[in-house]
C-alpha positions in Angstrom: 22.3 -24.3 -17.1 21.3 -27.6 -15.3 18.0 -25.6 -13.8 17.0 -24.6 -17.5 17.5 -28.2 -18.5 15.3 -29.1 -15.8 12.6 -26.9 -16.8 12.9 -27.9 -20.4 12.5 -31.7 -19.3 9.4 -30.8 -17.1 8.0 -28.8 -20.5 8.0 -25.5 -18.7 10.2 -23.9 -21.1 11.9 -24.1 -24.7 15.1 -23.0 -25.9 16.6 -21.5 -29.2 19.7 -20.5 -30.3 20.8 -16.8 -30.2 20.3 -15.5 -33.6 22.8 -12.8 -32.5 25.3 -15.2 -30.8 25.3 -18.7 -31.6 26.7 -20.1 -28.2 24.4 -18.7 -26.6 20.3 -19.9 -25.9 17.5 -18.0 -25.2 14.8 -19.2 -22.9 11.3 -18.3 -23.5 8.0 -20.6 -22.2 7.1 -23.2 -24.0 4.2 -22.5 -26.6 2.6 -26.1 -25.2 3.2 -27.1 -21.3 3.3 -30.1 -20.3 0.0 -31.6 -18.6 1.7 -31.2 -15.1 2.9 -27.9 -16.1 -0.4 -26.8 -16.7 -1.9 -28.2 -13.5 0.6 -26.4 -11.3 0.3 -23.0 -13.2 -3.7 -23.1 -12.7 -3.2 -23.9 -8.7 -3.6 -21.5 -6.6 -1.8 -20.8 -3.7 -4.3 -21.3 -1.4 -5.7 -24.9 -2.8 -1.5 -25.7 -2.7 -1.7 -24.8 1.5 -5.0 -26.8 1.6 -3.8 -29.7 0.0 -0.1 -29.7 1.8 -2.0 -28.9 5.5 -4.9 -31.6 5.2 -4.2 -34.4 7.5 -3.4 -37.9 6.4 -7.0 -38.6 7.5 -8.6 -35.9 5.4 -9.4 -33.8 8.2 -9.4 -30.2 6.8 -7.0 -28.0 8.1 -7.5 -25.3 11.1 -8.3 -22.1 9.6 -5.6 -20.7 12.3 -2.9 -22.9 10.8 -3.9 -21.6 7.6 -3.9 -18.0 8.4 -0.5 -19.0 10.2 1.3 -20.7 7.2 -0.3 -17.8 4.7 1.1 -15.0 6.6 5.0 -16.6 7.2 4.5 -17.5 3.4 4.0 -13.7 2.8 6.6 -12.2 5.0 9.3 -15.1 3.5 8.1 -13.3 -0.1 8.8 -10.1 0.6 12.5 -10.7 1.9 13.2 -13.0 -0.7 14.4 -10.6 -3.7 16.8 -10.9 -6.1 18.7 -7.8 -4.3 18.5 -10.1 -0.7 19.7 -13.1 -2.4 22.9 -10.9 -4.0 23.5 -9.3 -0.3 24.6 -12.8 1.3 
């Protein structure tokens, strides 16, 4: 529940009592996400990688480094499945 509470605090999701079981809460995307959530949702992975890999002096990331990081993230994403998490 702590993770859901954090998502509620940031405006990502909203919760409501489950009409079938009042002890439970239903979680759904927020109808009106916060400005920060909207910003994150609008940012592409390329934008995020460029921002993360740009040097402190503003120098754009090396295209080869960008490609290597993107490839590594793609590989990681393929291996980070719910089934893989359960099997460990």
